[in-house]
VONUDO-993748 format. One record per residue (C-alpha): residue in one letter; x, y, z. Coordinates in nm, 4 decimals. Each point is the difference from the previous one (the first is absolute). Layout:
r, X, Y, Z
A, X, Y, Z
...
REM end
This chain:
r, X, Y, Z
M, 11.7192, 6.7937, -8.1630
N, -0.3755, -0.0639, -0.1770
P, -0.0047, -0.2303, -0.1729
A, 0.2608, -0.1628, 0.1599
P, 0.1498, -0.3468, -0.0940
I, -0.0967, -0.3142, 0.1118
K, 0.2593, -0.1754, 0.2819
T, 0.0764, 0.3486, 0.0685
S, 0.0140, 0.2155, 0.3540
V, -0.2280, 0.2824, 0.0326
T, 0.0365, 0.2294, 0.2971
Y, -0.3656, 0.2164, 0.1474
T, 0.1206, 0.2691, 0.1859
A, -0.2444, 0.1774, 0.1859
S, 0.0436, 0.3144, 0.2144
V, -0.2381, 0.1497, 0.2617
T, -0.0591, 0.3441, 0.1350
D, -0.0942, 0.1385, 0.2862
Q, -0.1276, 0.3302, -0.0674
N, 0.2134, 0.1956, 0.3177
G, 0.2780, -0.1814, -0.2108
E, 0.0447, -0.1845, 0.3010
P, 0.1279, -0.4045, 0.0298
L, -0.2361, -0.2270, -0.0573
T, 0.0379, -0.3768, 0.1804
G, -0.1341, -0.2299, -0.1250
S, -0.0227, -0.2679, -0.3082
V, -0.0959, -0.0365, -0.3239
T, -0.1977, -0.3215, -0.1628
F, 0.0860, -0.0254, -0.3910
Q, -0.3268, -0.1968, -0.1738
D, -0.0090, -0.1710, -0.3834
G, -0.3830, -0.0088, 0.0206
E, -0.1165, -0.1991, 0.3196
S, 0.3420, -0.1633, 0.0566
T, 0.2519, 0.1309, 0.1992
I, 0.3354, 0.0965, -0.1598
A, 0.1976, 0.0836, 0.3822
T, -0.0542, 0.2175, 0.2559
V, 0.2819, 0.2316, 0.0988
P, 0.0510, 0.2480, 0.2908
L, 0.0124, 0.3754, -0.1306
A, 0.3766, 0.0923, 0.0187
H, 0.0671, 0.4176, -0.0308
N, -0.3889, 0.0427, -0.1287
Q, 0.0472, -0.2462, -0.2945
A, -0.0289, -0.4223, -0.0399
A, 0.1056, -0.1992, -0.2536
C, -0.0111, -0.3970, -0.1176
S, 0.0743, -0.1655, -0.3405
A, -0.1616, -0.2776, -0.1915
T, 0.0850, -0.2268, -0.2702
Y, -0.3050, -0.1395, -0.2368
K, 0.0322, -0.3303, -0.1902
K, -0.3290, 0.0636, -0.2098
G, -0.1128, 0.2893, -0.2347
G, -0.2675, 0.1754, 0.0945
S, -0.1034, 0.3193, 0.1967
H, -0.0281, 0.0486, 0.3729
A, -0.2072, 0.2675, 0.2012
I, 0.2976, 0.1289, 0.2451
T, -0.1193, 0.2362, 0.2950
A, 0.2127, 0.0377, 0.3068
T, -0.2163, 0.0221, 0.3214
Y, 0.1614, 0.2604, 0.2755
S, -0.1058, -0.1543, 0.4066
G, -0.0180, 0.2917, 0.1323
D, 0.1833, 0.0985, 0.3565
L, -0.1439, 0.1979, 0.3362
F, -0.0347, 0.3314, -0.1510
N, -0.0909, -0.1140, -0.3915
T, -0.2454, -0.1461, -0.1754
G, 0.0745, -0.3176, -0.2013
S, -0.0460, 0.0592, -0.4260
T, 0.0275, -0.1682, -0.2781
S, 0.1070, 0.1105, -0.3161
A, -0.1476, -0.0364, -0.3793
T, 0.0483, -0.2908, -0.1915
L, 0.3169, -0.0139, -0.2186
M, -0.0498, -0.1799, -0.2550
E, 0.3174, -0.2499, -0.1076
Y, 0.0707, -0.1813, -0.3031
I, 0.1407, -0.2796, -0.1142
E, 0.1661, -0.1022, -0.2558
S, -0.1177, -0.3381, -0.1152
V, 0.3632, -0.1394, -0.2016
L, 0.3413, 0.1294, 0.1401
S, 0.1200, 0.2730, -0.2348
REM end
């Protein structure tokens, strides 16, 4: 959901692909600006985490793949998550 109501769980999912279609190892760190939300190991080339926001406002969410022995790390484009300031 975007925007999402306050005090509602929001799930972020990152999919990481290898240019040869091979399975990847490593982890994804989800960040809200400079603050880490979670670091999650890849499972089937995906990682997901959830966050609940207590206040309204905007959040700049990124996902950073750590890389592995055969793949370099990378960072997603920024997702602007908007949280409504009052419950609907």
